N, C-alpha and C positions, 0 to 999 in steps of 0.2 A: 773818748766821746765819749739810794743812800738816804733818800728822804721820803717820808710820807707826808704829803701836805694835808692839812686839816682845814675844814671849812665849817662855818656855822651860819645858820640862817638868821637874817635880821628880821625879827618880828615887828610888825607895824603896831603902833600904839592903839589903833582903832579896832584891832582884832583881839578878842579875848576868848576865854573858855577852852583854850588848848592846854593840855598837860605839859607839852614840851614843844620845842621848835621843830622836831621831826614831824609832829602832827600837822603843823602849819605848812611845811614843805609838801607833805602828802596832799593837802588840800589844793595847793597851787598846781602841782603836777597832775592831780586827778582832773582838775578843770581843763588843763591843757590836753590831757588825754581824751576827754569827752569831746572837746572841740574838734578833734581829729577823727571823729566817729569811732572811738574806742580802738584806735590803732595800737598795736602792741609796742610796749616800751622795750627796746633792745639795748639792745646794747651798742836790812842790808848790810850786806857786808859793805863797809865803806873803805875804800882804799884809793890812793891817788898815785899815779905813776907820773912823776914830774917830767917836764920836757928837758931834754939834755941841755946842760949849761944854764939852766934857769936859776936866777937869783931870787930868793924869797922876798916878797914885798914888805914894805914898812907901812904900818897903819898910820893914818893921819886923821886928826879930828876934823869933822865937818858937819855943818848943819844940813839936814835933808829937807827938801821942800818938794812934796809931791804935787803934780799938776792937779788943779781942781777938777772935779767930776762935772761933766757938762750939765747944762740946765735940764735936759730931758731926763737925766738920771735923778736929779734932785726932785723932780716932780713926782717921781714914783714912790710907792710905799717903801719905807726903809726895809732892807733885808736883815732881819734879826733871827733867822732860823738857827744860826750857829749857837746861839745861847740856849736854844730849846731842843735842838735835834742833833743826833749823832750822825750827821751826814758824812763827815770826813773821818776816815779811820784814824784810830789813835796813833800818835807818833811822838816820841820825845822831841823836845825843842832841839833845833840844830846846834851842834857844838861849835866851839871856836875853830876846831880842826875842820869841820864841814865848811864853814864860811871861808877859811883860808884856802882850802882846796878848790872851792868854786871860784874864788877870786883869781887864783893862779890860772885856772882854766880860761876865764874871761880875758885876763890881762895878756896872756900869751897869744891869743887869737887876733887876727886882723880881718878875718872874713867868717864871722860866726853866723850859723843858721840855727834858729830855735824852732822846735816843734812842740806845740802845746796840746794837752788832752783834757779829758773830763775832770781830772784832779785839780785843774785851775778853777773850774766852774762850781765844784762842790763847795768851795770856800765862799761862794756868793749865794748859796742856797739852792743851786740847781743840782738835782741828783744825777748819779752816773749809773752805769749798768753793772760793771764787773767788780767793784770793790766789795768787801765783806758786808757792807750795809747797802749795797746797790740794788737796783731794781730786780736783777736776776735772783737775788737772795730770797725774794718773796714769791718766786715762781712766775714773774712777769715775762711775757714773750712779746717783743716789739713786732709791729706789723712788717711784713716783708714787701719788697717791691712787687713781686708777682701777685701776692694776695691783694694789694691795693689796686692793681690794674684789673685783676680778674673779677673781683666781687664788689658789686654795688653796696651790698650789706656791709662789707668791711670798710668801704669808703665812708659810708654814713656814720659808722661807729667812730672811725678815726676823726672825721671833721667835727662831729658833735663833741667828742672829748677834747679835741684841740681848741675848739672855740671856748670851751669852758676853762681850759687851762691858760689861755693866752694872757689874761689880765695879770695873773700871778707870775707867770714866766717873765713878762716884761718888767715886772717890779724889781727883779734882781739887779743889784748894782755891782760894778766892778770891785773886786777885792783889792787888798793891798798888794797882792801878787800881780794882778793886772796892771796896776798903776806903776809899780816899781819896774816892771818889764817895759812899759811905755817910756819911762824915764831913761832907762838904759838904751833903748832904741833911739830916742831923740838925741842922746849924748854921743851917738855914733858907735856904740859898743856892740850893736847887733846889725848885721847886714841884711838879713832876710828872715821873715817870720812866717811860719806855716801853722795853722790850727786845725785840729779835728773837730772843734766845737762849732755848733750851729747857732749860738746864742748872741753873737756880736758884742759880747762884753769887752773884748779887746778893742773894738772900734770905739766903744763908749769911753774907754780909758785913754784913747788917743792914738792907738796903733791902727795899722791897716794890713792885717795878715792875709796870706792866701788861704781861702777857706776850702780846705781839701774836700770836706764832705758837704759843702754848700751851706745854706742858711735857711732857717724857718722864717726869716723876715721877707722872703720873696716867694710868691706862688707862681708856678709856671705850668703851661699846657704841655701835656705829654705827647701831643700830636704835632702842633705847629711851633711850639717854643715860645708863644706869646707869654709875657710875664707881667705881673702887677705887684705893688707893695702889699704886704700882708695886712696892714691896717685897712686898706681898701677892700680886700677880700673879706675881712671880718665884718665890715659894714654891709657887704652884700649878703653874707650869711644871716646877719641880724634882720635885714629887710625881708628875706625870704622865710625866716623862721622866727617871727616876732615874739610869740609866746614862749618858745624855748629860750630865746635870748633873755626875755624878761625874768624867767625862772632862774636862770644862771646868774644874772646880774643882781638878783636879790640875795645872793649868797655872799657872805663875807668870810674872812679868813681868821681862824683862831689857832695860833701856834701852840696852844696849851693842850689841844686834844688831838689824838692820833686817828680818830675815826669820825667821819661825818658823811652820812648818806652814801657810803660805799665809794667815796672819791679819794684818789691818791695822785699826787703830782708825779709825772714821769719825765725822763731826761730830755725828750725832744719837744717839750712845751705843752704836751697834752695832759689830760687827767684820765686816770682809769675810772670808769663809771659802770656801776652795775647795769646789766641789760635793761632793767625796768625803767631806767632813767633816760632812755632815748628810744626813738620810735622808727618804724620801718619807712615812714614817708617823710623823714627829715630831708629837706631839699638842699642839695649841693649846687652852688652856682656853676655854670658851665663856662668854658672859654668864650669870651665875647667875639673872638675872631673866627673860630671854626667849630664852636660847640663841643670841643674836645674835653677830656678829663683834666681837671686842675689838680695839682699836687704841690706840696711844699718843695722848694728847690733844694732838696736834701737827698743825699745818697742813702736810700733805705737799705736795710739788710737784704742781701741777694742782688743788689745792683752794683754797677761799677763806677768808679770815679771817672768823670769825663776826661778824655784823652789829653786835651789841651792843659787841663789843670794838673793831671798826673805828670805830664811831661815837664811842666814848669817847676813842680816840686822836686822831681828827680834831677833836673838840671842844677837847681840850687844845692841839693845834697852832694852831688858829685863835684861841684865847683868850690865848696867851702873848705876852710882849713880846720874848722871845729864845728861839731854838731851836738846841740844840747836838747834833751827831751825833758819837758816839764809836765808832770801830772798825767802821764799816759802809761798804760800797761803794754802798749804796742802790740796788742793781740790781733788787730786787724792788719792784714797783709799790706794794705795801702800805706800804713805808717811804718811797719817793721822794715819794709824794703828800703825805706829812705835812710834809716840809720845804718843799715847793712851796707848800702851803696856808699855812704859817706866814709865808713870805716875801710871798705875795700879800696877807696880812692886815696887813703892815707890821712884822712882827717882825724883829729882827736875827737873822742866821743865821751859823753857823760849823760847821766840820767838822774833826775830828782823825782822820786815817786815813792809813795807809801805802798809797800807790798811788792811782790814779784812782778817782773816784766818779761816779755818774750826775748829781750836782748841782754839779760843779765850776764850771760856767759860770754858775750863778746865785747862788753863795755868795761874799760878799766876803772872808771869812776862812777860809783853808784852811791847816792845819798838818800837815806830815808828821812824825809821831812816834808812839812807842808810848804808849798811854794810861797804862800803869803807870809811865812815866818822867816824864811832864809833870804829871799830876794831883797827885802828892805834893809837887812843887815849888810848885804853886799854893797849897798850904795854908800856905806860909811867906811869903806876900806880903800886905801891906796889911791891908785890912778882912777878908780871907778867912782870916787867920791863926787857927789853932785851938790855943791854948796847952794845955799839959799840965795835967791837973786838980791 
């Protein structure tokens, strides 16, 4: 479960006399501030151990046809961050040996479970936490479950930032890795998929994985469990904080600049905002059923994966004959315990990830590559080939 998102303010033609766009934003936000009675603005080693008796595959030529991205993806702003930002750590393109090794891993399996992590989403323009260019590298500390529940100030800061980041977060589109994985799933080469990601890019590519850490697309009450779609919650935030919403919606995105009004995109859909750009009386909608605290349906740091979800993932791991990790460092115990359980149950295991992972010492096949570069090539090999319709 890498990038600094940049924003620029769209000046209105009718306003003149400002030296730069920052001045204009300051005017709008100052007006907002005064309207609230001057409330304070807060804030690898690559190796393959072949299966015994395995005969190496023969490549066949085939045309590849990826499924089309759904209409809701096409309506969003194109994700072009990779051409401007170094969100994905550098890696050499996968070699022929890498592709052959991964093909053999897939081809031998009859009950393959796949676990995906943030390395899938960075290729779509969504930053991660732990890579060399991740959020942690800038000193960012994500909100914890305990802090969110304990502090109204922390919740105001979180939701103000999250509202601001939602438009850009939902503009991300599935990568070639997401689409290739969906193709393999539809062709019957994947039995079960688990994701640590909360962005639903897998869903938009045509998959339906178990969301181990939940999703930001649902908001739930921490008291009674009532839930509602995130888009509806966004509308409620806008209705209660119209001037804040207007100020945020007057911002546009400029991928050429790394700094804009102290705002940076973060992995779970929010934006880091300097304290002066949000205020103490920012209103957060309450649960309409019990007036409880609403929270994104995501496992925050310091919280536990719901038991039913954890049990389903563990059952899949223990019951598979092969377990593949894509784009995860496996640093969270909720993910590491799955590949460990699969290996202890006798399953073949493999990892595709740029950089070290927690399971490097126990996994025989480790490939350092971008998922979006190796999976599409896999679709053009042997029995995994998916011809055009």
